[in-house]
C-alpha positions as CSV (number, residue, x, y, z in Angstrom):
1,M,-37.3,10.3,6.9
2,N,-38.6,8.0,4.1
3,I,-37.0,4.9,2.8
4,G,-35.9,6.6,-0.5
5,N,-34.0,9.2,1.5
6,I,-32.3,6.5,3.6
7,G,-31.3,4.7,0.4
8,A,-29.9,7.9,-1.1
9,K,-27.9,8.6,2.0
10,I,-26.4,5.1,2.0
11,L,-25.6,5.4,-1.7
12,F,-24.0,8.7,-1.3
13,F,-21.9,7.4,1.6
14,L,-20.7,4.4,-0.4
15,L,-20.0,6.2,-3.7
16,P,-16.5,7.6,-2.8
17,F,-15.3,4.1,-1.8
18,S,-16.2,2.5,-5.1
19,G,-12.5,2.9,-6.1
20,L,-11.9,0.0,-3.8
21,L,-13.4,-2.3,-6.4
22,F,-10.2,-1.8,-8.4
23,M,-8.1,-3.3,-5.6
24,R,-5.9,-6.2,-6.7
25,W,-7.3,-9.2,-4.9
26,I,-4.0,-11.1,-4.8
27,F,-1.1,-11.5,-2.4
28,D,2.0,-9.4,-3.0
29,N,5.2,-11.5,-3.2
30,D,6.7,-9.8,-0.1
31,L,3.7,-11.0,2.0
32,W,5.3,-14.4,2.4
33,F,8.2,-13.3,4.6
34,I,5.7,-11.1,6.5
35,L,3.6,-14.2,7.2
36,N,6.7,-16.3,8.0
37,S,7.8,-13.6,10.5
38,G,4.4,-13.5,12.2
39,R,4.3,-17.2,12.6
40,F,7.9,-17.2,14.0
41,V,6.9,-14.6,16.7
42,F,3.9,-16.7,17.7
43,E,5.9,-19.9,18.0
44,N,9.3,-18.6,19.2
45,G,9.0,-15.0,20.4
46,F,10.9,-12.0,19.0
47,P,14.0,-12.9,17.0
48,Y,17.3,-11.0,17.5
49,T,19.3,-12.9,15.0
50,E,18.0,-13.6,11.5
51,P,16.3,-17.0,11.5
52,F,15.2,-17.8,7.9
53,T,18.4,-17.9,5.8
54,L,21.5,-20.1,5.5
55,H,23.6,-17.3,7.1
56,E,24.4,-17.3,10.8
57,N,24.7,-14.6,13.5
58,I,23.1,-11.8,11.5
59,N,21.9,-9.1,13.8
60,F,18.2,-8.6,13.3
61,V,15.4,-6.2,13.9
62,L,11.9,-7.4,12.9
63,E,10.9,-3.9,11.9
64,Q,7.2,-4.6,11.3
65,W,6.6,-7.3,14.0
66,L,3.1,-6.2,14.9
67,T,2.0,-6.1,11.3
68,D,3.5,-9.6,10.8
69,V,1.6,-10.9,13.9
70,I,-1.8,-9.4,12.8
71,Y,-1.4,-10.7,9.2
72,W,-0.4,-14.2,10.3
73,A,-3.2,-14.4,12.8
74,L,-5.8,-13.5,10.2
75,Y,-4.3,-15.8,7.5
76,D,-3.8,-18.7,9.8
77,N,-7.2,-18.6,11.5
78,F,-9.4,-17.4,8.7
79,G,-7.7,-18.0,5.4
80,A,-6.7,-15.9,2.4
81,E,-10.1,-14.4,1.6
82,V,-10.7,-13.1,5.1
83,F,-7.2,-11.7,5.1
84,M,-7.8,-9.9,1.8
85,T,-11.1,-8.6,3.2
86,F,-9.1,-7.1,6.1
87,V,-6.9,-5.3,3.5
88,F,-10.1,-4.1,1.7
89,L,-11.4,-2.7,5.1
90,I,-8.1,-0.9,5.8
91,G,-8.4,0.7,2.4
92,F,-12.0,1.6,3.3
93,C,-10.9,3.2,6.6
94,T,-8.1,5.1,4.8
95,L,-10.5,6.6,2.2
96,F,-13.0,7.4,5.0
97,V,-10.3,9.4,7.0
98,Y,-9.3,11.1,3.7
99,E,-12.9,12.1,3.0
100,K,-13.3,13.4,6.6
101,T,-10.1,15.4,6.2
102,C,-11.4,16.8,2.9
103,S,-14.7,17.7,4.5
104,L,-12.8,19.5,7.3
105,L,-10.9,21.6,4.8
106,T,-13.9,22.3,2.5
107,E,-16.0,23.4,5.5
108,N,-18.4,20.5,4.7
109,N,-18.7,20.9,1.0
110,V,-19.9,17.3,0.6
111,A,-19.8,17.1,-3.2
112,V,-16.1,18.2,-3.4
113,S,-15.1,15.9,-0.6
114,K,-16.7,12.9,-2.1
115,A,-15.5,13.6,-5.6
116,L,-11.9,14.0,-4.5
117,T,-12.1,10.8,-2.4
118,L,-13.6,8.9,-5.4
119,A,-10.7,10.2,-7.6
120,V,-8.1,9.1,-5.1
121,G,-9.7,5.7,-4.8
122,V,-9.9,5.1,-8.5
123,F,-6.5,6.3,-9.4
124,V,-4.5,5.4,-6.3
125,I,-6.0,2.3,-4.8
126,P,-5.1,-0.2,-7.6
127,S,-1.4,0.7,-7.4
128,F,-0.9,1.1,-3.6
129,L,-3.5,-0.9,-1.7
130,L,-1.3,-4.0,-1.4
131,T,-0.7,-6.7,1.2
132,R,2.2,-4.7,2.8
133,P,2.8,-2.8,6.1
134,Q,2.5,0.5,4.3
135,I,-1.3,0.3,4.2
136,L,-1.4,0.3,8.0
137,S,1.3,3.0,8.5
138,T,-0.3,5.3,5.9
139,L,-3.7,5.0,7.7
140,V,-1.9,6.0,10.9
141,F,-0.1,9.0,9.2
142,L,-3.3,10.2,7.6
143,T,-5.2,10.0,10.9
144,E,-2.4,12.0,12.5
145,V,-2.7,14.7,9.9
146,F,-6.4,14.9,10.4
147,F,-6.0,15.5,14.1
148,L,-3.2,18.0,13.5
149,I,-5.5,20.0,11.3
150,K,-8.2,19.8,13.9
151,Y,-5.8,21.1,16.4
152,A,-4.7,23.9,14.1
153,K,-8.3,24.9,13.6
154,T,-9.5,24.7,17.2
155,N,-6.4,25.0,19.4
156,D,-7.9,22.1,21.4
157,K,-5.1,20.1,23.1
158,K,-7.1,16.9,23.2
159,Y,-6.5,16.3,19.4
160,L,-2.7,16.1,20.1
161,F,-3.1,12.8,21.9
162,A,-3.2,11.3,18.4
163,L,0.6,12.0,18.1
164,P,1.9,9.6,20.8
165,I,-0.7,7.0,19.9
166,S,0.5,7.3,16.2
167,S,4.1,7.0,17.3
168,L,3.5,3.9,19.4
169,L,1.6,2.2,16.6
170,T,4.0,3.0,13.9
171,V,7.2,2.0,15.7
172,N,5.6,-1.5,16.1
173,L,3.7,-1.7,12.9
174,H,6.3,-0.4,10.5
175,C,9.3,1.1,12.3
176,A,11.2,1.9,9.1
177,V,8.9,4.8,8.5
178,W,8.5,5.9,12.1
179,P,10.4,9.3,11.7
180,L,7.6,10.5,9.4
181,I,5.5,10.9,12.6
182,F,7.7,13.9,13.4
183,I,8.2,15.1,9.8
184,L,4.4,15.6,9.5
185,T,4.4,18.0,12.5
186,L,7.0,20.3,10.8
187,P,4.5,22.2,8.6
188,F,2.5,23.1,11.6
189,I,5.5,24.3,13.6
190,A,6.7,26.3,10.6
191,T,3.2,27.9,10.3
192,F,3.4,29.0,14.0
193,L,6.9,30.4,13.6
194,A,6.0,32.2,10.4
195,D,3.0,33.8,12.1
196,K,5.1,34.9,15.1
197,Y,8.4,36.0,13.5
198,T,7.6,37.0,9.9
199,E,5.3,39.5,8.1
200,I,3.6,36.7,6.1
201,D,0.1,37.5,4.8
202,K,-2.3,36.3,7.5
203,E,-4.4,34.6,4.9
204,Y,-1.7,32.0,4.7
205,I,-1.8,31.3,8.4
206,C,-5.6,30.9,8.6
207,E,-5.8,29.7,12.2
208,K,-3.8,30.6,15.3
209,F,-2.7,27.9,17.7
210,D,-0.2,27.5,20.5
211,V,2.9,25.5,19.6
212,K,3.9,24.5,23.1
213,P,1.4,21.7,23.5
214,L,2.5,20.4,20.1
215,V,6.1,20.3,21.2
216,Y,5.1,18.5,24.4
217,A,3.2,16.0,22.3
218,I,6.3,15.5,20.1
219,I,8.4,14.8,23.1
220,A,5.9,12.3,24.5
221,S,5.8,10.6,21.0
222,F,9.5,10.1,21.1
223,V,9.5,8.7,24.7
224,I,6.5,6.3,24.1
225,A,8.2,4.9,21.0
226,L,10.7,3.1,23.3
227,I,7.9,0.7,24.0
228,N,8.9,-1.9,21.4
229,P,10.8,-5.1,21.4
230,Y,14.0,-3.6,19.9
231,G,14.1,-0.2,21.7
232,I,16.2,2.5,20.1
233,K,17.3,0.2,17.2
234,A,13.7,0.1,15.9
235,M,13.3,3.9,16.3
236,F,16.3,4.6,14.1
237,F,16.0,1.6,11.8
238,L,15.5,3.9,8.8
239,F,19.0,5.3,9.2
240,T,20.7,2.0,9.5
241,S,18.7,0.1,6.9
242,Y,19.1,2.5,3.9
243,D,22.2,1.9,1.8
244,P,22.4,3.6,-1.6
245,G,24.6,0.8,-3.0
246,V,21.9,-1.7,-2.1
247,H,18.6,0.1,-2.7
248,A,19.7,1.6,-6.0
249,W,18.8,-1.8,-7.5
250,I,15.2,-1.8,-6.2
251,S,12.5,-0.3,-8.4
252,E,10.4,0.9,-5.5
253,I,13.2,3.1,-4.2
254,K,13.9,4.7,-7.5
255,P,12.4,8.1,-8.5
256,P,9.3,7.9,-10.6
257,A,9.6,8.3,-14.3
258,F,7.0,9.8,-16.6
259,E,5.6,6.5,-17.6
260,K,2.0,5.2,-17.9
261,N,1.7,4.1,-14.3
262,F,3.1,7.3,-12.8
263,R,1.6,10.0,-15.0
264,F,-1.2,10.7,-12.6
265,F,1.5,11.6,-10.0
266,F,3.1,14.2,-12.2
267,I,-0.3,15.5,-13.4
268,T,-1.3,15.9,-9.7
269,L,2.0,17.8,-9.0
270,F,1.4,20.1,-11.9
271,F,-2.2,21.0,-10.9
272,G,-1.0,21.3,-7.3
273,F,1.5,23.9,-8.2
274,F,-1.2,25.6,-10.3
275,M,-3.5,25.8,-7.4
276,L,-0.8,27.2,-5.2
277,A,-0.2,29.9,-7.7
278,K,-3.9,30.8,-7.9
279,K,-5.1,30.5,-4.3
280,K,-3.9,31.6,-0.9
281,I,-3.6,28.2,0.7
282,P,-2.7,27.7,4.3
283,L,1.0,27.4,4.8
284,Y,0.8,24.0,6.5
285,L,-1.1,22.6,3.6
286,T,1.4,24.1,1.1
287,L,4.4,22.6,3.1
288,L,2.7,19.2,3.3
289,F,2.2,19.3,-0.5
290,L,5.8,20.4,-1.2
291,G,7.4,18.2,1.4
292,I,5.6,14.9,0.7
293,G,5.7,15.7,-3.0
294,L,9.5,15.9,-2.8
295,L,9.5,12.5,-1.0
296,G,7.4,11.2,-3.9
297,L,9.9,12.5,-6.4
298,L,12.7,10.8,-4.6
299,S,11.1,7.3,-4.3
300,I,8.2,5.6,-6.0
301,R,7.0,4.0,-2.7
302,N,6.5,7.4,-1.1
303,M,3.9,8.4,-3.7
304,F,1.2,6.7,-1.6
305,W,1.9,9.2,1.2
306,F,1.7,12.1,-1.3
307,Y,-1.7,11.0,-2.7
308,M,-3.2,10.6,0.8
309,M,-1.7,13.6,2.5
310,G,0.0,15.9,0.0
311,T,-3.1,16.3,-2.1
312,L,-5.0,17.9,0.8
313,I,-4.4,21.3,-0.8
314,F,-7.1,20.4,-3.3
315,P,-10.1,20.3,-1.0
316,F,-9.2,23.7,0.4
317,A,-8.7,25.1,-3.1
318,F,-12.0,23.8,-4.3
319,K,-14.0,24.4,-1.1
320,D,-16.3,27.0,-2.8
321,Y,-16.8,25.0,-5.9
322,R,-20.4,23.8,-6.7
323,F,-20.9,20.9,-9.2
324,K,-23.4,21.9,-11.9
325,L,-24.1,18.2,-12.4
326,F,-25.7,18.0,-9.0
327,Q,-28.1,20.8,-9.9
328,T,-29.1,19.2,-13.2
329,E,-32.7,18.0,-13.5
330,L,-33.0,14.7,-15.2
331,G,-36.3,12.9,-15.6
332,F,-36.7,9.2,-14.7
333,Y,-36.9,8.1,-18.3
334,K,-33.7,10.0,-19.1
335,I,-31.7,8.0,-16.6
336,L,-33.5,4.7,-17.2
337,P,-30.9,3.4,-19.7
338,F,-28.2,3.8,-17.1
339,I,-30.3,1.9,-14.6
340,L,-30.8,-1.0,-17.0
341,L,-27.0,-1.0,-17.7
342,Y,-26.4,-1.2,-14.0
343,I,-28.8,-4.1,-13.6
344,Y,-27.2,-5.9,-16.6
345,I,-23.7,-5.4,-15.2
346,F,-24.7,-6.6,-11.8
347,Y,-26.2,-9.8,-13.4
348,R,-23.0,-10.4,-15.3
349,L,-21.0,-10.0,-12.2
350,F,-22.4,-13.2,-10.9
351,A,-22.8,-15.0,-14.3
352,M,-19.2,-14.6,-15.6
353,E,-17.0,-17.5,-14.6
354,T,-13.9,-15.4,-15.4
355,L,-14.7,-13.3,-12.3
356,T,-14.9,-16.1,-9.8
357,P,-14.2,-16.3,-7.0
358,M,-15.9,-13.1,-6.3
359,P,-14.9,-12.0,-2.7
360,V,-17.8,-11.9,-0.3
361,V,-16.9,-8.3,0.7
362,Y,-17.3,-7.2,-2.9
363,I,-20.7,-8.8,-3.2
364,L,-21.9,-7.2,0.1
365,Y,-20.6,-3.8,-1.0
366,L,-22.1,-4.0,-4.5
367,A,-25.4,-5.3,-3.1
368,G,-25.5,-2.4,-0.7
369,V,-25.0,0.1,-3.5
370,F,-27.6,-1.7,-5.7
371,I,-30.3,-1.8,-3.0
372,S,-29.6,1.8,-2.1
373,L,-29.9,2.8,-5.8
374,I,-33.3,1.0,-6.1
375,F,-34.6,2.7,-3.0
376,F,-33.3,6.0,-4.3
377,L,-35.0,5.7,-7.7
378,A,-38.2,4.5,-6.2
379,F,-38.6,7.5,-4.0
380,Y,-36.5,10.2,-5.5
381,K,-39.4,12.6,-6.2
382,S,-40.0,13.1,-2.5
383,N,-36.9,15.2,-1.8
384,D,-35.2,18.0,-3.7
385,N,-31.7,16.9,-2.6
386,L,-32.3,13.6,-4.2
387,R,-33.3,15.2,-7.5
388,R,-30.0,17.0,-7.6
389,T,-27.9,13.9,-7.2
390,K,-29.8,11.2,-9.1
391,G,-28.2,11.9,-12.5
392,F,-24.7,11.9,-11.1
393,L,-25.2,8.6,-9.2
394,A,-27.0,6.8,-12.0
395,V,-24.2,7.7,-14.5
396,V,-21.1,7.2,-12.4
397,L,-22.0,3.9,-10.6
398,P,-22.7,1.8,-13.7
399,S,-19.5,3.0,-15.3
400,L,-17.4,2.1,-12.2
401,I,-18.9,-1.4,-12.1
402,F,-18.3,-1.9,-15.8
403,I,-14.6,-0.9,-15.5
404,H,-14.4,-3.2,-12.5
405,L,-15.5,-6.2,-14.6
406,A,-12.5,-5.8,-16.8
407,F,-10.1,-4.9,-14.1
408,Q,-11.1,-7.7,-11.7
409,S,-10.7,-10.4,-14.5
410,M,-7.3,-9.1,-15.2
411,Y,-5.8,-8.8,-11.8
412,S,-7.6,-11.3,-9.6
413,A,-6.8,-15.0,-9.4
414,T,-8.5,-18.2,-8.4
415,D,-5.7,-18.6,-5.9
416,Y,-5.5,-15.3,-4.0
417,T,-2.2,-16.3,-2.5
418,N,-0.2,-16.0,-5.8
419,A,2.2,-18.7,-4.6
420,K,4.1,-18.8,-7.9
421,Y,6.9,-21.0,-6.5
422,K,4.5,-23.5,-4.9
423,D,5.2,-26.2,-7.6
424,T,8.9,-25.8,-7.2
425,V,8.9,-26.2,-3.4
426,D,6.5,-29.1,-3.7
427,I,9.0,-30.9,-6.0
428,L,11.9,-30.2,-3.6
429,L,10.1,-31.4,-0.5
430,E,8.7,-34.5,-2.2
431,N,12.1,-35.8,-3.1
432,N,14.4,-34.5,-0.3
433,D,14.4,-34.1,3.4
434,I,14.1,-30.5,4.3
435,E,17.2,-30.6,6.5
436,D,19.3,-31.8,3.6
437,I,18.4,-28.9,1.2
438,R,20.6,-25.9,0.8
439,L,18.8,-23.7,-1.7
440,F,20.0,-20.8,-3.6
441,T,17.3,-18.1,-4.0
442,G,17.6,-14.6,-5.3
443,F,16.1,-11.3,-4.2
444,N,12.7,-12.1,-5.8
445,S,12.4,-15.8,-5.1
446,G,13.4,-16.5,-1.5
447,S,10.3,-15.4,0.5
448,Y,7.9,-18.3,-0.4
449,P,10.5,-21.1,0.0
450,E,11.4,-19.7,3.4
451,F,7.7,-19.6,4.3
452,R,7.7,-23.4,3.6
453,G,10.6,-23.9,6.0
454,L,13.5,-24.0,3.6
455,K,16.8,-22.3,4.5
456,C,17.7,-20.0,1.5
457,Y,20.5,-17.7,0.4
458,I,18.6,-14.4,0.5
459,D,15.1,-13.0,0.1
460,G,13.4,-9.7,-0.6
461,R,14.8,-7.9,2.5
462,P,18.0,-6.3,1.2
463,E,18.7,-4.2,4.3
464,I,19.0,-7.3,6.4
465,F,22.1,-8.5,4.5
466,A,23.9,-5.1,4.3
467,P,26.8,-4.6,6.8
468,K,25.0,-1.7,8.6
469,N,22.4,-4.0,9.9
470,S,23.9,-7.5,9.7
471,G,26.8,-6.8,12.1
472,L,29.0,-8.8,9.6
473,A,32.0,-7.4,7.9
474,F,31.0,-9.3,4.7
475,N,28.4,-7.7,2.5
476,I,26.0,-10.6,1.5
477,I,23.7,-8.5,-0.6
478,G,26.7,-7.0,-2.4
479,E,27.9,-10.5,-3.2
480,Y,24.5,-11.3,-4.7
481,Y,24.7,-8.3,-7.0
482,D,28.2,-9.3,-8.0
483,L,26.9,-12.7,-8.9
484,T,24.0,-11.4,-11.0
485,S,26.3,-9.0,-12.9
486,G,29.0,-11.7,-13.5
487,A,31.6,-10.0,-11.4
488,I,32.2,-13.3,-9.5
489,D,32.4,-16.9,-10.9
490,Y,29.0,-18.5,-10.2
491,K,30.7,-22.0,-10.0
492,E,33.0,-20.9,-7.2
493,F,30.0,-19.2,-5.5
494,I,28.0,-22.6,-5.6
495,K,31.0,-24.4,-4.1
496,K,31.4,-21.8,-1.4
497,Y,27.9,-22.3,0.0
498,N,27.6,-26.0,-0.9
499,F,24.2,-25.6,-2.5
500,T,22.2,-28.7,-3.3
501,H,19.6,-26.9,-5.4
502,L,19.3,-23.6,-7.3
503,L,16.0,-21.7,-7.8
504,V,17.1,-19.2,-10.5
505,E,14.8,-16.5,-11.9
506,K,15.2,-13.8,-14.5
507,G,16.1,-11.2,-11.9
508,D,19.2,-13.3,-11.1
509,G,20.9,-11.9,-14.2
510,V,23.9,-13.8,-15.6
511,L,23.2,-17.0,-13.5
512,F,19.7,-17.3,-15.2
513,Y,21.3,-17.3,-18.7
514,L,24.4,-19.4,-18.0
515,A,22.8,-22.2,-15.8
516,P,21.1,-24.0,-18.7
517,Y,24.5,-24.7,-20.3
518,D,26.2,-26.0,-17.1
519,E,26.5,-29.8,-17.3
520,N,26.7,-30.0,-13.4
521,L,23.2,-28.5,-13.1
522,V,20.2,-30.8,-13.7
523,L,16.9,-29.1,-14.6
524,L,14.1,-30.3,-12.4
525,H,11.3,-27.8,-13.1
526,E,10.4,-24.6,-14.9
527,E,8.1,-21.9,-13.7
528,V,5.9,-20.4,-16.5
529,D,4.0,-17.1,-16.5
530,E,0.7,-18.5,-17.8
531,K,-1.3,-15.3,-17.6
532,G,1.4,-12.9,-18.8
533,W,1.1,-10.6,-15.8
534,I,4.8,-9.8,-15.6
535,Y,6.4,-11.6,-18.6
536,E,5.0,-12.8,-21.9
537,A,2.3,-15.4,-21.6
538,G,3.9,-18.9,-21.6
539,E,7.4,-17.5,-20.9
540,V,9.7,-19.3,-18.5
541,Y,10.7,-16.9,-15.7
542,A,12.4,-19.3,-13.2
543,R,14.1,-22.8,-13.2
544,L,14.9,-25.3,-10.5
545,Y,18.2,-27.1,-10.7
546,K,19.8,-29.9,-8.8
547,V,23.6,-29.5,-8.2
548,N,25.6,-32.6,-9.1
549,K,28.5,-33.0,-6.7
């Protein structure tokens, strides 16, 4: 095997993961209460009453405790860049399992598997590869589906060990989505029952497998899930945490609309239904597509599951497709302009100050692609397989890197942590003892101040403050929504909690617009959206007030 062939193999391996270059290299706002929780577990053990707000005696399940601990350990010991590199690697692993699942369904049609993985990476990763527990749980779910398909194809019981392992991981990493472990087995059970008790066309069954080992694995998965700090409460957290009156306010829970950011979802649904009409696709893949597609229609946050698991009908549908581009003969001089473009882009990657800091993992990845491409071009004549792929690689890779330049400069930041309330908290702590501060924060602003040790009114965990979980008769999150809508008097609300300071942002509704006109509130600081990521550039989105007694 010559060095050109090695370079081509590395290049062809890395190509589907180029979509990771579009990952937003920045902390999600919710990460602050995740880090705060992880630190608390390290220092105090598992909490059973809510420890971060002004409220007392709230029943508490830390539903993602293992994720919190992992994230805090990485951030505390290695810093923001290494933590973000971990997120990048989780994305890499997720796309790797997706590609392997595609390869399994295409019967090793490598071109189709890699093309679909690249498409998912480019269109899905920018929106969903965030610093949240969902990236870990999605990787677990996708791996479970891979092994379920392996079992369906081979009837080999060893693949079912993935189910109890997935259950144990999910109930500790992200217990709010733990029931999906069992939902993902339903298409395979339905396929067995359809084969046994109906006259369904056998082409829709594809493989025959025994359902009994699967049932035993499901029972084992339920039992092993009891190994978590909160027992049965964690396992059924989903059913106690969801409250339509609370979650109707949250954008991630709402159904997707046909807007710019979600058109790809509806286009995928359309082509999925088209493929179902044109092909005899295995029943378990059809049910995965329909079931997870329905979850995606019900809630925006479920769309990540749909992209990673529901779209598995496509590799089967295209398994016999052969890309003509791979068979096109292009001479070296015909692809030379693309090579020069690639070299120029790679140079600009390091030369442009607007792209700094460039994460080390990006540099290593791009360097690997670049070196592989050079080896490939230097030795491409020695192998027919290389000649079939050189045009595709030389055209696609420079285009990806070029798009990456614009995307990275737009969504990355010098400070990966995105601590937008840092200045506000610094001002508070410089002029007051932390024990003397009683701070009002709303749904979007509480996580970072709590991370800094301040006791706040609420944060971005609405299910914690609803009566189903809190164990209190009083609905705290309902009170907050009444405050933002003007249903209660904000002055009486301030007196009730004896607030010393208010951190009011646009999402706090009426309070944000009335506070500037209240003579008893002294403006201390304004937060401005300098880059215009969420609001207009230069627009004030939050204000810090001191309450005069």
